[in-house]
Structures are given as C-alpha cells and as structure tokens.
C-alpha positions in Angstrom: -15.1 -10.7 -12.2 -14.0 -11.3 -8.6 -14.4 -8.1 -6.7 -12.2 -7.2 -3.6 -15.3 -7.5 -1.5 -15.9 -11.1 -2.5 -12.3 -11.9 -2.2 -12.2 -10.5 1.3 -15.2 -12.5 2.4 -13.9 -15.7 0.7 -10.5 -15.2 2.3 -12.1 -14.7 5.7 -14.2 -17.9 5.3 -11.2 -19.8 4.1 -9.2 -18.7 7.1 -12.0 -19.6 9.3 -12.3 -23.1 7.7 -8.5 -23.6 8.0 -8.6 -22.6 11.6 -11.4 -25.1 12.3 -9.5 -27.9 10.6 -6.2 -27.1 12.4 -8.0 -26.7 15.7 -9.8 -30.0 15.2 -6.6 -31.7 14.2 -4.8 -30.3 17.3 -7.6 -31.3 19.6 -7.7 -34.8 18.1 -4.0 -35.1 18.6 -4.3 -34.1 22.3 -7.3 -36.3 22.8 -5.7 -39.4 21.2 -2.3 -39.0 22.9 -3.4 -38.1 26.5 -7.0 -37.3 27.1 -8.4 -40.6 25.7 -6.4 -42.8 28.0 -7.1 -40.5 31.0 -10.9 -40.8 30.4 -10.6 -44.5 30.1 -8.8 -44.8 33.5 -11.3 -42.5 35.2 -14.2 -44.7 34.0 -12.3 -47.8 35.1 -12.1 -46.4 38.6 -15.9 -45.6 38.6 -16.7 -49.1 37.2 -14.6 -50.7 40.0 -16.4 -48.7 42.7 -19.7 -49.8 41.3 -18.4 -53.5 41.1 -17.3 -53.3 44.7 -20.7 -52.1 45.8 -22.3 -55.1 44.0 -19.9 -57.6 45.6 -20.9 -56.3 49.0 -24.6 -57.0 48.3 -24.1 -60.9 48.1 -27.3 -61.3 46.1 -29.0 -60.0 42.9 -32.3 -59.1 44.6 -34.2 -55.9 44.5 -31.4 -53.9 46.1 -29.1 -55.0 43.3 -31.4 -53.6 40.6 -32.2 -50.5 42.6 -28.5 -49.8 43.0 -27.7 -50.2 39.3 -30.7 -48.1 38.3 -29.5 -45.4 40.6 -26.1 -45.5 38.9 -27.7 -45.2 35.5 -29.6 -42.2 36.6 -26.4 -40.5 37.6 -25.4 -40.6 34.0 -23.9 -44.0 33.1 -24.9 -46.8 30.8 -24.3 -50.3 32.3 -24.3 -53.8 31.0 -24.0 -56.8 33.4 -23.0 -60.1 31.9 -22.6 -63.5 33.4 -20.3 -66.4 32.6 -23.1 -68.1 30.7 -23.4 -65.1 28.4 -26.6 -63.7 29.9 -26.7 -60.0 30.0 -28.8 -57.1 31.4 -28.8 -53.4 30.4 -29.4 -50.5 32.8 -29.9 -47.0 31.7 -29.9 -45.6 28.2 -29.7 -48.5 25.7 -26.7 -49.0 23.4 -27.0 -48.6 19.7 -24.7 -51.5 19.1 -24.7 -54.4 21.7 -22.0 -56.6 20.4 -18.8 -57.1 22.5 -15.4 -57.8 20.9 -13.6 -61.0 21.7 -11.1 -59.0 23.9 -14.0 -58.1 26.3 -14.4 -61.8 27.1 -11.2 -61.8 29.1 -13.1 -59.8 31.8 -14.9 -63.1 32.6 -12.3 -65.7 31.6 -9.1 -64.0 32.8 -10.4 -61.4 35.3 -8.8 -58.7 33.3 -9.9 -55.1 32.9 -11.3 -54.2 29.5 -10.0 -50.8 28.2 -12.5 -50.4 25.3 -12.7 -46.6 25.5 -8.9 -46.3 25.1 -8.7 -48.9 22.2 -11.9 -47.9 20.4 -11.2 -46.3 17.0 -14.1 -44.2 15.9 -14.7 -43.0 12.3 -13.8 -39.4 13.2 -11.1 -40.0 15.9 -12.1 -37.7 18.7 -15.8 -38.0 17.8 -15.6 -41.7 18.5 -15.6 -40.8 22.2 -19.4 -40.1 21.7 -20.1 -43.4 19.9 -23.0 -45.2 21.8 -21.5 -48.6 21.2 -21.0 -51.4 23.7 -17.5 -51.9 22.4 -16.8 -48.3 23.4 -16.9 -49.1 27.2 -14.7 -50.1 30.0 -15.2 -53.5 31.6 -14.3 -54.8 35.1 -14.8 -58.2 36.7 -16.6 -58.8 40.0 -17.8 -61.8 42.0 -21.3 -62.2 43.5 -22.7 -65.5 45.1 -19.5 -67.3 43.9 -20.2 -66.4 40.4 -18.1 -64.3 38.0 -19.7 -61.3 36.4 -18.5 -58.6 34.0 -19.6 -54.9 34.4 -19.3 -52.8 31.3 -19.7 -49.0 31.7 -19.7 -45.8 29.7 -21.0 -42.3 30.4 -24.4 -41.4 29.0 -23.9 -39.2 25.9 -27.2 -37.3 26.5 -26.2 -36.4 30.1 -22.7 -35.4 29.1 -24.2 -32.1 27.7 -25.4 -30.3 30.7 -27.0 -26.9 30.7 -23.7 -25.1 30.9 -22.5 -27.0 27.9 -25.5 -25.9 25.9 -24.9 -22.3 27.0 -21.3 -22.5 25.8 -22.4 -24.1 22.6 -24.9 -21.3 21.9 -22.2 -18.8 23.0 -19.8 -20.1 20.3 -22.5 -20.2 17.6 -23.4 -16.6 18.5 -19.7 -15.5 18.2 -19.4 -17.3 14.9 -22.6 -15.6 13.5 -21.6 -12.1 14.9 -18.1 -12.5 13.6 -19.0 -13.4 10.1 -21.7 -10.7 10.0 -19.1 -8.2 11.3 -16.5 -9.2 8.7 -19.1 -8.8 5.9 -20.1 -5.4 7.2 -16.5 -4.3 7.7 -15.5 -5.6 4.2 -18.4 -3.5 2.7 -17.3 -0.5 4.7 -13.7 -1.0 3.7 -14.5 -1.5 0.0 -16.8 1.5 -0.3 -14.0 4.1 -0.5 -12.0 1.9 -2.9 -15.0 1.8 -5.2 -15.1 5.6 -5.1 -11.5 5.7 -6.0 -12.2 3.4 -8.9 -14.9 5.7 -10.1 -12.6 8.6 -9.8 -9.9 6.8 -11.7 -12.4 6.1 -14.6 -13.3 9.8 -14.6 -9.6 10.8 -14.8 -9.4 8.6 -18.0 -12.2 10.8 -19.4 -10.1 13.9 -18.4 -12.5 14.8 -15.6 -10.2 15.9 -12.8 -12.9 17.4 -10.6 -14.6 14.1 -9.4 -15.5 14.6 -5.7 -14.2 11.8 -3.4 -15.6 12.9 0.0 -13.6 10.3 1.8 -13.0 11.5 5.4 -10.9 8.8 7.1 -7.7 8.9 9.0 -6.4 5.4 8.1 -4.3 4.2 5.2 -7.3 4.5 2.8 -7.8 8.1 4.0 -4.1 8.8 3.2 -4.6 7.1 -0.2 -7.7 9.3 -0.9 -5.8 12.4 0.1 -2.8 11.5 -2.2 -5.3 10.8 -4.9 -6.9 14.2 -4.5 -3.5 15.8 -4.7 -2.8 13.8 -7.8 -6.1 15.0 -9.3 -5.0 18.6 -8.7 -1.6 18.0 -10.2 -3.0 16.2 -13.2 -5.5 19.1 -13.7 -2.7 21.5 -13.5 -0.6 19.5 -15.9 -3.4 19.2 -18.3 -4.0 22.9 -18.3 -0.3 23.5 -18.6 -0.1 21.1 -21.5 -3.0 22.7 -23.4 -1.5 26.2 -22.6 1.9 25.0 -23.9 0.4 23.6 -27.1 -1.3 26.9 -27.7 1.8 28.9 -26.8 4.2 26.8 -28.8 1.8 26.7 -31.7 1.7 30.5 -31.7 5.5 30.7 -31.2 6.0 28.4 -34.1 3.3 30.0 -36.3 4.4 33.6 -35.8 8.0 33.2 -37.1 6.9 30.7 -39.8 4.3 33.2 -41.1 6.9 36.0 -41.1 9.4 33.8 -43.0 6.8 32.7 -45.5 5.5 36.3 -46.0 8.9 37.9 -46.4 10.1 35.0 -48.6 7.1 35.6 -51.0 7.9 39.4 -51.0 11.5 38.5 -52.0 10.2 36.3 -54.8 7.4 38.5 -56.2 8.4 42.1 -55.9 11.1 44.3 -57.2 12.9 45.5 -54.1 15.7 47.9 -53.4 18.9 46.6 -52.0 18.1 48.1 -48.7 14.6 46.4 -48.5 16.1 43.1 -49.8 18.7 43.2 -46.9 16.1 44.1 -44.4 13.8 41.2 -45.4 16.6 38.7 -45.5 17.6 39.9 -42.0 14.1 39.4 -40.7 14.0 35.8 -42.2 17.3 35.1 -40.5 16.2 36.3 -37.1 12.9 34.4 -37.3 14.7 31.2 -38.3 17.1 31.6 -35.4 14.1 32.1 -33.2 12.6 28.8 -34.4 16.0 27.1 -34.0 16.3 28.3 -30.4 12.8 27.1 -29.6 13.5 23.7 -31.1 16.8 23.3 -29.1 15.0 24.1 -25.9 12.4 21.5 -26.6 15.0 18.9 -27.5 17.0 19.8 -24.4 14.0 19.5 -22.1 13.0 16.2 -23.6 16.6 14.8 -23.1 16.7 16.0 -19.5 13.3 14.6 -18.8 14.2 11.2 -20.1 17.7 11.2 -18.4 19.2 10.6 -21.9 21.3 13.8 -22.1 25.1 12.8 -22.4 26.7 14.5 -19.5 30.2 15.7 -20.2 31.8 16.3 -16.8 34.9 18.4 -16.3 36.2 21.0 -13.9 34.4 24.4 -14.6 35.5 27.8 -13.3 32.0 29.2 -12.4 33.3 32.8 -11.9 34.8 32.9 -15.4 31.7 31.3 -16.9 29.4 33.8 -15.4 31.6 36.7 -16.4 31.6 35.4 -20.0 27.8 35.2 -19.9 27.6 38.9 -18.8 29.9 39.9 -21.7 27.8 38.1 -24.2 24.7 40.1 -23.1 26.5 43.4 -22.7 24.8 45.0 -25.7 21.3 44.2 -24.2 22.4 45.6 -20.9 23.5 48.8 -22.4 20.3 49.0 -24.6 18.2 49.1 -21.4 20.8 51.0 -19.4 20.9 48.3 -16.7 23.8 48.4 -14.3 25.3 45.0 -13.4 27.4 44.5 -10.3 28.9 41.2 -9.3 31.0 39.7 -6.5 32.4 36.4 -7.8 34.8 34.3 -5.7 37.0 31.9 -7.6 35.0 28.7 -7.6 35.6 25.4 -9.4 32.9 22.8 -9.8 32.8 19.4 -11.5 29.9 19.6 -14.0 28.8 19.8 -17.6 30.0 23.2 -19.0 27.3 23.5 -21.7 24.5 22.8 -19.2 25.9 25.2 -16.6 26.1 28.0 -19.2 22.4 27.3 -19.9 21.6 28.2 -16.3 23.4 31.6 -16.3 22.1 32.5 -19.7 18.5 31.8 -18.7 18.7 33.7 -15.5 20.5 36.7 -16.9 18.2 36.9 -19.9 15.2 36.9 -17.6 16.8 39.5 -15.3 17.3 41.8 -18.4 14.0 41.0 -20.0 11.8 41.7 -17.0 13.9 44.5 -15.5 12.9 48.1 -15.6 14.8 50.6 -17.8 17.8 51.8 -15.9 17.5 49.1 -13.3 20.2 47.0 -11.8 21.3 43.3 -11.4 23.4 41.9 -8.6 25.2 38.6 -9.0 27.2 36.9 -6.3 29.2 33.6 -6.1 30.5 32.1 -2.9 31.4 28.7 -1.4 31.7 26.9 1.9 32.9 23.4 2.8 29.4 22.0 2.3 28.0 24.0 -0.7 28.5 26.5 -3.5 26.0 29.4 -3.7 25.1 31.6 -6.7 22.6 34.5 -6.3 20.9 36.5 -9.2 19.1 39.6 -7.9 17.3 42.1 -10.1 15.1 45.2 -9.6 12.5 44.1 -12.2 8.7 43.7 -12.3 8.8 40.8 -9.8 6.4 37.9 -9.3 3.3 37.7 -7.0 3.3 35.3 -4.0 0.4 33.2 -5.4 2.4 32.4 -8.6 6.0 32.2 -7.5 5.6 28.5 -6.5 4.7 27.6 -10.1 7.5 29.4 -12.0 9.6 26.2 -12.3 6.7 24.2 -13.8 7.3 23.6 -17.4 5.3 25.6 -19.9 4.2 28.0 -17.1 4.3 31.7 -17.8 3.2 34.1 -15.1 1.3 36.9 -16.6 0.6 38.9 -19.8 3.9 40.8 -19.4 5.8 37.5 -19.5 3.6 35.8 -22.2 4.8 38.2 -24.9 8.1 36.3 -25.2 9.4 32.9 -24.5 7.7 29.5 -24.0 7.9 29.0 -20.3 10.6 26.4 -20.7 13.7 28.3 -19.4 13.3 28.0 -15.7 12.1 24.4 -15.9 15.3 23.6 -17.8 17.3 25.5 -15.3 15.8 23.5 -12.4 16.5 20.2 -14.0 20.1 21.1 -14.8 20.7 22.2 -11.3 19.2 19.0 -9.9 21.5 17.0 -12.2 24.4 18.8 -10.6 23.3 17.9 -7.1 21.7 21.2 -6.3 18.6 23.2 -5.8 17.1 26.6 -6.7 14.8 28.9 -4.8 13.1 32.0 -5.8 12.1 35.0 -3.7 10.2 37.9 -5.2 7.9 40.9 -4.6 5.7 42.3 -7.3 7.1 45.6 -8.6 10.3 45.3 -6.5 12.3 42.5 -8.2 13.2 38.8 -8.0 16.1 36.9 -6.3 17.1 33.4 -7.5 19.4 31.5 -5.1 21.2 28.4 -6.4 22.9 26.0 -4.1 25.2 23.2 -5.3 25.9 20.7 -2.5 29.1 18.8 -2.0 28.5 15.1 -2.4 29.3 14.0 1.2 27.2 16.8 2.7 24.3 16.1 0.4 24.2 12.4 1.6 24.0 13.6 5.2 
C-alpha cells in the first residue's frame, strides 16, 4: 500500500527531477541559440591575438615555444599545424586529435574555423566540455613566409576554479538539505494524519474517547479540532440512540403488555359489564398510545429523509392556535391552568398538518410540565421581515446545562420528563419549523418556567 508519506516523498523527487530536466532543457536552448556562438567568437579573438604575437616573432625559436607554453599555462590548449601537415601541441593534450576537413580551410583559404560553434556534442550543452580537437577555433597566421594554423580551446580543468567548486558544493549541500528537510517535514506532516486514522479505526469499534493530542494551528489542527467535535457528537448520538432504544422499547412494551394482559382477562374470566367496559377502554387507550408513538416515528423519519409530501396552502395561524387550545381545554381545566393569548391575524404559506403538530407539541408540553393552577401565555405577531410566535409557561423549567439539548432527538431532560413521551416531540417541532423557513429558541429557568420563541422569516429577508 502506498502511504501518503511515500507519495509525498515520491512527488517531491518527481518535481525535483522534472525541474532539473526543464532547467537543463532551458539552459541548453539558451546555450545553443546565443551563448555557444558568443563563446566561439570570444575564443576566436583570443586565438587571433596569440597569432598576432607569433607573427611578430618572425621565427620559431625558443621565444616561440616559451610564448606558446605561457599561453597554455594561462588555461588554453593549443595546436599549431603547418601547410605540410606537421603539428605540435602545447598545454593539456586532446583526447581526440583528428581535425575535420573544414578545418583545412584555415591553411588553404585563410578562413577562420568556428569548430566550437558548429561542434555537436552528444549531450548538447555538455559538448562544450568535450576535449576534442574538432571542438576548437582555428585562425591562420604567417611566420617566415610560411602559413600556419592555430587551433585553440580553453582547458577544461582550468575552467573550474576554486569559486566554481565552492558553488558546486553549495548546490550539492542545498540539494541534500532540501531533500532531508522534505523527508522530515513529510514525516512531521503525516504523523497527525496517522493519529486521525487510528482514531477513525477506534470510532468503527465504537470507541469515541480516543485521545488525539494534536496541538496545531494549521489546517491539520483545524481538522483535528473538527474531528474531536465529531467524536463528541458521535458519542452523544450513540448514547442518545441507546437511550432511545431503551425508552422506545419500554414505551412499546408497556402498552403491549397491558393490551395482552387485559385481552387475556377478557377471554378467561367472567366479568361484569362494568369491568368489561373498563378493560376494553384500557385496551383502546393503549392502542391509541401505540398508534401515536408509531406516527411520531414515521413522521420523524419522513422529515429526516426529506420525503414528507409538503402540502402548501395559506394558513391562518391565529385560528389554528385557537383551535389547538380548544382541543386541549379539558386538560387545561383538569389542572386548573389559565391560558391567555394575544393573537394577531396572521396568514402564512405552509403545510397545515405540520404546523398543527408544532402548536400541539408545544401546548401539550406546557400543560404536562406545568404546575397545578399555573398559567400559559401565547402570543402571535408579525413584522415586514418575520412572524413570531411565543409559548410561555410557569412550569418546572429546564436547567441551563440541559436546555441546549432539548431539540436533540430522543433526548429527555430528567426523571420528571421521562415518565411520559419519547423525546421526539421537540425534535419534530424543530424540523417542521426549519422546513417552513424558521427557527426556534428556548429560554428557561428551573422551577420558574420555559419560553419557546418561534420565528418564521419572510423569504427575501431570510436570503439577506
């Protein structure tokens, strides 16, 4: 398996190789188009100056050899050839000593030989360093009424001075340090990703407490921070899921056992008409309870999967809320709860059945968790930008450390609230409100009551 570490190193080396190839190609192009001819012309000038010095000697005595040896020590390889073909080398010897036919024109036609410009080495620019007699410049000169040819090229060994060697080692050191640094950086970069991989494996084993310990401020640090938040959320969801399974199992089991038990009593015992009616009524209530629970689960699943068929129409919210209050009037009277409301005439485009679900859930909760003889205040108002609905009760309230979780599905706050319901109501309410381009907020104090504020935004203001 190719790890990210190996891929990073491989990519770096490939980029380095491509850079070298492109740089070499560009340098070759510059050398072949301009530099090569310029070097040839410079060496022709030097060769002509040496030839002029030889012509002024008028003889090939000791001064002649001393002069040419001095030139060779200055960093040049020289070859002097006569018309008869006799030649003599001065300085570093050539590896190849054969001259092309074109070089003969130096003696026959007194033409300058541009061998360095026309020489085609195997590796283009590297041909500049080829120690070949063909890779020279040649100029004619006359001494003692005899024609000579002077062929010259710089000495390769002397081309690399101390400063050139310093630069060469400098670039080698840069390459070594750069590659080492890239390897170290890749290892440093991959280490937190390896930890994240291990943490991911632990999550698949349902271990949501794997410590990351990644203290960085870059993108990987942000990823680790987001991953940690995801761990916490997954742990919370896992606990909520297990709690939901337990709660729903209990909520299903309790009415089913009641239905089964009273059904057996109806079948096996002789009962009075009054007892028979009572048992049938209990079975009816428990079956309705199961039906309501099933409907909530189906509704939540549909909303979650965005598959609920929305039936939009113009809805009078004030009439709808009043009707909800009338339906629960018997429960309000039973607990002697006083309801007051201030409902402005408001029309909204929405799904009537879903909207009823909101008011029904909020009013049911306000009654269920209210104190005996308490009160409920409901208000409805609108502005150009939004519609606002407020449900305020004087019930048992919710503590600050749990209020942020009340809209999580399957979540129930405390033992007082676990005796009834499945923790689905407020989750359903929130999703319905969001489907209608709105939001819900809760404000509560333990022992003093809870206030739910719903805001439906007008489309144009929501976009802004």
